[in-house]
Residue, then its C-alpha position, 0 to 999 in steps of 0.5 A: m737245860k737237860v739233854q732231853a730238852w734238845p731232840s737233836l742230841a738224842a742220837q748223840n745221847e745213844l752214842s754216848k751210852q754205847l761208848f761209855g755206858a752209864t757215864g755217857p749221858k753224864r758226859l754229854q750233859a756236862w758238855l751241854d752245860a758248858q756250852i750253855a754257860r758260854v751264853d753269858d761268859p765274857a771270857f769265852a767271848q774274849l777268845f774271839s774279840d781279843h783278835i777279831t774286830l768287825p764293824g758293828i760287832s760288840e764283844q758279847d755278840f761272840n757269845h753263844r745264844q739261845v734263840k727261838s722261833q715259832s718252829g723251834s729253838l736253837l743253841g749256837g754261836v758264830r765261828f770262823f772257818g780256819g780263823d778267817t773272818e771272811r768265812p763265818f758260819i754258825e755252829v748249831i750245838a743243839h736244836t728242837f727243829p724237826e729233822n725234815t725239809e721243813g725243819i731244816e728250812a726253819l732252822a736255817e732261816l732262824a740262824a741266818t736272821e739271828w746272826q745276820a750281822f756276821k753275814p754267815q753263809h752256812l750253819r754247821l751240825l754235828l750228826t751221827p752216821e745214821q742222822l747223816n744218811s737220813f738227812d732231809g733237806t733241800r738246801s745243799f750240805i757238805i761234810d766238813m770233818s768226820v770224827h773217828a774213834a775206836r778203843y785201843r784194844d780194837l785197833g788191830a795187831s801191830s807188825d814189825r814194819i815200822s818202829l816208833t822212836a824218840f826224836r833227838g830233839a823237838d826241832a827235828a820234829i818241827h822241821l819234818v811237820e813244816q816240810r810236809y805241810r809245805d808239800i801239801a800246799v804245793h800238791e793239795p792246795e785245796l786241802a791246805q786251805n782247811i788244815s794247818a801244821a801243828d804249832p811249834e810250841d805244841i810240838r815242843a810240849w808233846y816232845g817234853a811230855g813223851q807224847l811224840r814219836a818218830i815213825t822209822v823204817c830201817n832206822k830212817t825217819v819217815g814220819l811223825l805221830a803225836i797223841a795226847p789226852g784230849a776231847v772232841e766235844w763231849l767225846d774224850g780219850d787220847e787224841i791224834n794231834e799230828e800225824v804226817v808221813v814224808t811225801s816220798q813215803t806216803g801210800n805205804g801204810y806207815a801211818a796205820e802201822a804207827q797207830k797200831t804200834w802206839a796202841a800196843e804200848v798203851k796200858d789202858q786198852n779200853r781208852l778211846l783213840i779219837g781224831t778229826i779228819d777233813r773231808l778233803n783228806p781221804a788218805s787220813r780217812r783210809t788210815a783211820e778205817a784201816v786200823g778200825r777207827k770208824a767215823i762215829l760223828n760228822y760235822v756237816f755244813v748246811s748252806l744258808s743260801a738256797c741257791a748255793e752250790a753243794t760243793k761250795s765250802p764256807 
């Protein structure tokens, strides 16, 4: 199906043109085609079924589904927040429901009914800031993550406050990341439930590929930045995979300076630097905005229970 068949994707289609010109809608269409293909892709279902066993749930239940009601259609699939089977939600990839109170109510009812075997408490939408500002619905909703992006050329000038240097080995980087996340678990336990440290094997891979740098001040390591080619849905570019500043050095703007310094070294200044930021991570959001990476998309949870508290996360 074409993007135009899904009114919910119209705003993203316009955003794709703004970011990528004539190739933008093609990128969005290719991504949509891949999502539709997961309706009957056993390999996709196995990504879940290989490590998730739930009573009454078969392997194909994890595939995407296209479902219809009298009010509209949706393309979506089940997901598990943080991989926790006790926190299922429905990822709505595209839909044809009106973006008003009645439409959202009908969308929520269809999602809850179709995936009732998983007992989901929320559905998740991907909205542009304009869609979010005009979001119309009586059900409670909350931002899950914001997607931030900007071209390297627009990230602002770097300074000499920090330097980006190579780690002497991957183990030092792994230790730094793990220690920072232990501190987060102690000081920000709610955030710690939503985010997790990069896998050590990924850190080793970034180290080997030259995609990992130590943030240093006066020859002292104060943090870490890892950036590699990646994508958030149809939005591709270079992705911030890990960024930490040691607890004793937070609040000094070192992460923002690190992004600017990295940007200055990139040859293709038209390339996008992208990344997702959890709603409970205002420090990272301030960093992104400080360098010019604005939120261009937002993952939004909508309660499937009309009585749910607005602040209750999946």
